[in-house]
C-alpha positions as CSV (number, residue, x, y, z in Angstrom):
1,M,32.7,5.3,4.1
2,A,32.8,2.2,6.3
3,V,29.8,0.1,5.5
4,W,28.7,0.6,9.1
5,D,27.8,4.5,8.2
6,D,24.3,3.9,7.0
7,V,23.3,2.3,10.2
8,V,22.1,5.2,11.4
9,G,21.7,5.7,15.3
10,Q,22.8,2.1,16.4
11,D,26.2,2.5,17.9
12,R,25.8,-0.8,20.5
13,V,24.7,-3.0,17.6
14,T,27.5,-1.8,15.0
15,E,30.1,-2.4,17.8
16,H,29.1,-6.0,18.4
17,L,28.7,-6.6,15.0
18,A,32.1,-5.4,13.9
19,A,33.9,-7.6,16.3
20,A,32.0,-10.2,15.0
21,A,33.4,-9.5,11.5
22,R,36.7,-9.1,12.7
23,E,36.2,-12.7,14.5
24,A,35.3,-13.9,11.3
25,D,38.3,-12.3,9.4
26,A,40.4,-13.9,11.6
27,I,38.5,-17.4,11.4
28,V,39.4,-17.2,7.6
29,S,42.8,-16.0,7.8
30,A,43.6,-19.2,10.4
31,D,42.2,-21.8,8.0
32,R,43.6,-20.2,5.1
33,A,47.0,-20.5,6.7
34,L,46.4,-23.7,8.1
35,D,45.5,-24.9,4.1
36,A,48.9,-23.5,3.6
37,A,50.8,-25.3,5.9
38,V,53.5,-27.1,5.4
39,P,54.1,-30.6,6.7
40,G,55.6,-30.8,10.3
41,E,55.6,-27.0,11.2
42,P,53.4,-25.9,13.8
43,A,49.5,-25.1,12.9
44,A,48.1,-21.8,13.8
45,P,47.4,-20.9,17.1
46,E,43.4,-22.1,18.3
47,R,40.8,-19.2,18.9
48,T,40.3,-18.3,22.7
49,G,38.1,-16.7,24.4
50,A,34.2,-15.9,24.0
51,S,33.5,-16.2,20.9
52,Q,31.4,-12.8,19.0
53,M,30.9,-14.9,15.7
54,T,28.4,-17.3,15.1
55,H,26.4,-18.8,12.4
56,A,22.5,-17.2,12.7
57,W,21.6,-13.8,13.6
58,L,18.2,-12.4,14.7
59,F,18.2,-8.6,13.8
60,T,14.8,-7.4,15.6
61,G,13.2,-3.7,15.6
62,P,10.6,-1.6,15.3
63,P,9.9,-0.9,11.7
64,G,12.7,2.1,10.4
65,S,14.6,0.9,12.5
66,G,17.3,0.1,9.8
67,R,17.2,-4.1,10.8
68,S,18.0,-4.8,6.9
69,T,20.6,-2.0,6.6
70,A,22.3,-3.8,9.4
71,A,22.4,-6.8,8.2
72,R,23.3,-6.0,4.9
73,A,26.2,-4.0,6.4
74,F,27.5,-6.9,8.7
75,A,27.4,-9.2,5.2
76,A,29.8,-6.8,4.0
77,A,32.6,-6.5,6.2
78,L,31.9,-10.7,6.3
79,Q,32.9,-10.2,2.4
80,C,35.8,-7.3,2.8
81,V,39.0,-8.1,1.1
82,S,40.6,-4.9,1.9
83,P,44.3,-5.0,2.3
84,D,44.3,-2.7,4.9
85,R,42.8,-5.5,7.2
86,A,46.7,-7.2,7.1
87,L,47.7,-3.5,8.4
88,G,45.7,-4.1,11.5
89,G,42.5,-2.3,9.5
90,A,38.7,-3.4,10.7
91,P,36.9,-5.5,7.8
92,G,34.0,-3.2,6.1
93,C,36.2,-0.5,4.4
94,G,32.5,0.1,1.8
95,F,35.8,0.1,-1.4
96,C,36.9,-3.2,-2.0
97,D,35.1,-5.4,-4.5
98,G,33.7,-7.3,-1.5
99,C,32.5,-4.4,0.1
100,H,30.9,-3.3,-3.2
101,T,29.4,-6.3,-4.7
102,T,27.3,-6.7,-1.4
103,L,25.8,-3.8,-0.9
104,V,24.4,-3.7,-4.5
105,G,23.3,-7.0,-4.4
106,T,25.8,-8.9,-7.1
107,H,28.3,-10.5,-4.7
108,A,28.1,-14.8,-5.4
109,D,28.0,-15.7,-2.1
110,V,25.3,-13.4,-0.6
111,E,22.1,-14.1,-1.2
112,I,19.1,-11.4,-0.1
113,V,15.9,-12.3,0.1
114,R,12.7,-10.1,0.4
115,T,8.9,-10.8,-0.5
116,D,6.6,-8.4,-1.8
117,L,3.7,-11.1,-1.4
118,L,1.9,-11.5,2.0
119,S,4.3,-14.8,3.1
120,I,7.6,-16.9,2.0
121,G,6.6,-20.1,1.8
122,V,7.8,-23.6,1.8
123,K,8.9,-24.3,-2.0
124,E,11.1,-20.5,-1.8
125,T,12.7,-21.4,1.8
126,R,13.4,-24.9,0.3
127,D,15.4,-23.3,-2.5
128,L,17.0,-21.1,0.1
129,V,18.2,-23.7,2.3
130,R,19.9,-25.6,-0.5
131,R,21.6,-22.3,-1.6
132,A,22.9,-22.2,2.2
133,S,24.6,-25.9,1.9
134,L,27.0,-24.7,-0.7
135,S,30.9,-24.0,0.0
136,P,31.6,-20.0,-0.7
137,A,32.5,-19.8,-4.2
138,G,35.1,-16.6,-3.0
139,G,36.4,-18.9,0.1
140,R,35.1,-16.6,2.4
141,W,31.4,-17.0,3.8
142,Q,28.0,-18.2,2.4
143,V,25.6,-15.3,3.9
144,I,21.9,-15.7,3.1
145,V,20.1,-12.3,4.1
146,L,16.1,-13.1,5.0
147,E,14.5,-9.3,5.6
148,D,11.3,-10.8,6.1
149,A,12.2,-13.8,8.5
150,D,8.2,-12.5,9.9
151,R,6.7,-13.5,6.6
152,L,7.6,-17.0,6.7
153,T,5.3,-19.5,7.1
154,E,5.0,-22.0,9.8
155,G,5.7,-24.8,7.3
156,A,8.7,-22.8,6.2
157,G,10.1,-21.8,9.6
158,N,10.0,-25.4,10.2
159,V,12.3,-26.0,6.4
160,L,14.6,-23.1,8.0
161,L,15.2,-24.6,10.8
162,K,16.8,-28.0,10.3
163,A,19.2,-25.8,8.3
164,V,20.0,-23.1,11.5
165,E,20.4,-26.2,13.4
166,E,23.1,-28.1,11.7
167,P,24.4,-25.1,9.3
168,A,26.9,-25.5,6.2
169,P,30.5,-25.2,7.9
170,R,31.1,-21.1,6.4
171,T,27.1,-20.6,5.9
172,V,25.3,-17.6,8.2
173,W,21.9,-16.8,8.2
174,L,21.0,-13.3,8.8
175,L,17.2,-12.6,9.7
176,C,15.3,-9.4,10.2
177,A,11.8,-9.5,11.9
178,P,10.3,-6.6,13.7
179,S,9.7,-8.4,16.9
180,I,11.3,-12.1,18.2
181,E,7.7,-12.9,18.8
182,D,7.7,-12.9,15.1
183,V,9.9,-15.9,14.5
184,L,9.5,-19.5,15.8
185,P,11.1,-20.6,19.1
186,T,12.5,-22.5,18.4
187,I,14.6,-20.5,15.4
188,R,15.0,-17.6,17.4
189,S,16.7,-20.0,20.2
190,R,19.4,-20.9,18.1
191,C,20.3,-17.5,17.0
192,R,22.3,-14.3,18.3
193,Q,19.6,-11.5,18.9
194,L,20.3,-8.1,18.5
195,T,17.4,-5.4,19.0
196,L,17.8,-2.0,16.8
197,R,15.7,1.4,18.6
198,T,14.1,3.6,16.7
199,P,17.1,6.3,14.9
200,P,16.9,9.6,16.6
201,V,15.3,12.0,14.4
202,D,18.6,14.7,13.9
203,A,20.6,11.1,13.2
204,V,17.8,10.8,10.2
205,A,17.8,13.9,9.0
206,D,21.6,13.6,8.9
207,V,22.0,10.8,7.0
208,L,19.3,12.2,4.3
209,M,21.2,15.0,3.9
210,R,24.7,13.5,3.8
211,R,23.4,10.1,1.4
212,D,20.5,11.5,-1.2
213,G,21.6,15.3,-1.0
214,I,18.0,16.3,0.2
215,E,18.2,20.4,2.1
216,P,18.3,20.5,5.8
217,Q,14.8,22.1,5.6
218,A,12.8,19.1,3.9
219,A,15.6,16.4,5.4
220,A,14.2,17.8,9.1
221,A,10.6,17.7,8.1
222,A,10.5,14.5,6.7
223,A,12.6,12.8,9.7
224,R,10.4,15.0,12.2
225,A,7.4,13.4,10.2
226,T,8.1,9.8,10.4
227,Q,9.5,10.3,13.5
228,G,13.0,8.6,12.6
229,H,11.8,6.1,10.5
230,I,14.7,6.1,7.7
231,G,12.5,4.5,4.1
232,R,9.6,6.8,4.8
233,A,11.0,9.7,5.7
234,R,13.3,9.1,2.0
235,R,10.4,8.6,0.5
236,L,8.5,11.6,2.0
237,A,11.3,13.9,1.1
238,T,12.0,12.8,-2.7
239,D,8.5,12.0,-3.5
240,E,5.7,14.5,-4.1
241,R,2.8,11.8,-4.3
242,A,4.0,10.3,-1.3
243,R,3.4,14.1,0.4
244,A,0.1,14.5,-1.4
245,R,-0.8,11.8,0.3
246,R,0.3,12.2,3.4
247,A,-1.9,15.5,3.8
248,A,-4.9,14.2,2.4
249,V,-4.8,11.7,5.4
250,L,-4.0,14.3,8.4
251,K,-7.0,15.9,7.0
252,L,-9.1,13.3,7.5
253,P,-10.1,13.8,11.4
254,L,-11.8,17.4,10.5
255,R,-13.7,15.8,8.0
256,I,-15.6,12.9,9.7
257,D,-18.2,15.0,11.6
258,D,-20.6,13.3,10.5
259,I,-21.5,9.4,9.5
260,G,-21.4,10.3,5.5
261,G,-18.2,11.7,6.4
262,C,-17.1,9.3,7.9
263,L,-17.9,6.6,5.3
264,K,-16.5,8.7,2.5
265,A,-13.4,9.2,4.2
266,A,-13.0,5.3,4.7
267,Q,-14.0,5.0,1.1
268,E,-10.7,7.6,0.0
269,L,-8.7,5.9,1.8
270,I,-9.3,2.1,0.5
271,D,-9.0,4.1,-3.1
272,A,-6.1,5.7,-2.3
273,A,-4.7,2.6,-1.2
274,G,-5.8,0.7,-4.4
275,E,-4.6,3.2,-6.7
276,D,-0.8,2.1,-5.2
277,A,-1.5,-1.0,-6.1
278,K,-2.6,-0.6,-9.0
279,Q,0.5,1.9,-10.2
280,V,3.1,-1.0,-9.1
281,A,0.7,-3.2,-11.3
282,E,1.7,-1.6,-13.9
283,E,4.5,-0.5,-13.5
284,V,6.2,-4.4,-13.4
285,D,3.1,-6.8,-14.2
286,T,3.1,-6.0,-17.9
287,K,7.2,-6.5,-18.0
288,E,6.7,-9.3,-16.2
289,T,4.5,-11.1,-18.0
290,E,5.9,-10.2,-21.3
291,E,9.3,-11.5,-20.3
292,L,7.9,-15.0,-19.0
293,R,6.0,-15.1,-22.6
294,A,9.2,-14.6,-24.9
295,A,10.8,-17.4,-21.9
296,L,8.0,-19.6,-22.7
297,G,8.3,-19.2,-26.6
298,A,4.7,-17.5,-27.1
299,A,4.3,-16.1,-30.6
300,A,5.6,-12.6,-30.6
301,G,2.5,-9.9,-29.2
302,T,0.3,-9.3,-26.3
303,G,-2.1,-11.6,-28.1
304,G,0.3,-14.1,-29.3
305,R,-0.6,-18.1,-28.6
306,L,1.3,-19.8,-25.5
307,P,2.9,-23.1,-26.5
308,R,1.2,-26.2,-25.3
309,G,1.7,-27.0,-21.4
310,T,3.0,-23.4,-20.3
311,A,-0.5,-22.5,-18.7
312,G,0.2,-23.2,-15.7
313,A,3.3,-20.7,-15.6
314,M,1.4,-17.8,-16.8
315,K,-1.1,-19.2,-14.2
316,E,1.3,-19.1,-11.3
317,L,2.6,-15.8,-12.5
318,Q,-0.7,-14.4,-12.4
319,D,-1.8,-15.7,-9.0
320,R,1.7,-14.1,-7.9
321,Q,0.8,-10.7,-8.9
322,K,-2.3,-10.9,-7.1
323,R,-0.6,-11.9,-4.1
324,R,1.4,-8.7,-4.5
325,S,-1.4,-6.6,-5.4
326,T,-2.9,-7.3,-1.9
327,R,0.3,-6.5,0.0
328,T,0.8,-3.4,-1.5
329,Q,-2.4,-2.2,-0.9
330,R,-2.1,-3.0,2.8
331,D,0.9,-2.1,3.1
332,S,-0.2,1.4,1.6
333,L,-2.9,2.0,4.2
334,D,-1.4,0.5,6.9
335,L,1.2,3.8,6.2
336,A,-1.9,6.1,6.4
337,L,-3.2,4.8,9.2
338,V,0.3,5.1,11.4
339,D,0.6,8.8,9.8
340,L,-3.3,9.4,11.1
341,T,-1.7,7.8,14.8
342,G,1.6,10.3,14.2
343,F,-1.4,13.0,14.3
344,Y,-3.5,11.8,17.6
345,R,-0.2,11.7,19.2
346,D,0.2,15.2,18.4
347,V,-3.3,15.9,19.9
348,L,-2.1,13.7,23.2
349,A,0.5,15.9,23.7
350,L,-0.7,19.1,23.1
351,Q,-3.4,18.0,25.6
352,M,-0.9,16.3,28.5
353,G,1.3,19.7,28.1
354,A,4.0,17.9,27.0
355,S,7.0,18.9,25.6
356,V,7.8,17.6,22.9
357,Q,8.2,18.0,19.5
358,L,5.1,18.0,17.0
359,A,5.3,15.4,14.1
360,N,3.0,17.5,12.4
361,E,4.0,20.6,12.8
362,E,2.8,21.6,9.0
363,V,-0.7,21.2,10.3
364,R,-0.6,22.5,13.7
365,D,-3.8,24.7,14.1
366,S,-5.8,21.4,13.2
367,V,-3.9,19.4,15.8
368,Q,-4.6,22.7,17.9
369,R,-8.6,22.1,16.5
370,I,-9.0,19.1,17.4
371,A,-7.2,19.4,20.9
372,Q,-9.2,22.2,22.3
373,N,-12.5,20.1,21.0
374,S,-11.5,17.1,22.9
375,T,-10.3,15.6,25.7
376,A,-7.3,13.2,26.6
377,A,-9.9,10.4,26.9
378,R,-11.6,10.5,23.7
379,T,-7.9,10.9,22.1
380,L,-6.5,7.8,23.5
381,R,-9.6,6.3,22.8
382,R,-8.6,7.3,18.7
383,I,-5.5,6.0,18.8
384,E,-7.0,2.4,20.1
385,A,-9.5,2.5,17.5
386,I,-7.0,3.2,14.6
387,I,-4.8,0.3,16.5
388,A,-7.9,-1.7,16.3
389,C,-8.1,-1.2,12.8
390,R,-4.5,-2.4,12.0
391,G,-5.3,-5.4,13.8
392,A,-8.5,-6.2,11.9
393,L,-6.5,-5.8,8.6
394,D,-3.5,-8.4,10.1
395,R,-6.6,-10.6,10.4
396,N,-7.7,-10.3,6.6
397,V,-10.7,-8.4,7.8
398,A,-12.7,-6.7,4.9
399,P,-10.4,-3.5,4.3
400,L,-13.4,-1.0,3.7
401,L,-15.2,-2.9,6.5
402,A,-12.5,-2.3,9.5
403,V,-11.4,1.8,8.2
404,E,-15.5,2.4,8.1
405,A,-15.6,1.3,11.7
406,M,-12.3,2.8,12.7
407,T,-13.6,6.0,11.2
408,T,-16.8,5.5,13.0
409,A,-14.9,5.2,16.0
410,L,-12.7,8.1,15.7
411,R,-16.2,10.4,15.3
412,A,-17.4,9.3,18.3
413,G,-14.3,9.5,20.4
């Protein structure tokens, strides 16, 4: 299986990346031949023509389009050591040690950076820049995959800019963001930009069946419900709790007939998001805390006393866990709002007589009921209210206030 097989519905992008990987492989081969050349013999031929390979790439596209998947696949192709390359085979076989270790995240020369916090700060970025200045241990490429480039603070972006402007000879930066506007203009101007599209629903269903062993009917339903979002489709197809949460969200439009119903529905959305954050904390925070206490030499047991001078490290961990909890809650709430937008999208499709498949076929009766008792203009205003709520949450408005305002606006239409 080639590394490109999991990059779903992005034929143009994979073609471009495969060409760049071939050129990158030729660069490594030529440089090695030059190093091994006997003095007095002709040097390796110079590379001519338009260059497909460059040191910095920016992958953009809507959520679920597979930005990070494409970046990882490209990183694997850059590290491919398949013997078939000498026979004309393309790099990115998916089976060799270079491809495998890159895809599972253990390659010594590939750093994959993602954050479960609200932002990536200056300290973390400086560590990345130092890593990028090193020569690759395996002699091919030093690759930095930054999956959340849109979460760089302004200061962190300025730190990264210097490394992107003057990269080490064998360093490649792969940045991922929802859109080019989410990255500093000075950084994106120095990157080769690749724009991914939302994958077709059929292609997402196919990859769920092929890679995850999902039954065809369940895979098709999950892909349709998430409208081509690969990660959400996989979670919906494999997680019963995710399906239950989504079903509860889709009932909301029928429960906001009065102000009391609006406020209750808003509180339930907030509580559900808080429950998600609490579960993540239970799974991760306790383990992190105990590991740090052990590393700092605390006495055995939860209540063991920490050595003098280590309280600051514990405080830093607690602050990080608190920020992660905030992001988990926001992400869970945003996912509910996306599902709610999909519901009203279906309502609008029925009202306009559009010949499109409903994303929420399992609640067609509810969609039809809302469509018959409303107008297209009111549905559009309701979708705008959801978008306004997501914007308010991005601006750090108190979540409960933002959601209450939205549910009230949904009732009014």
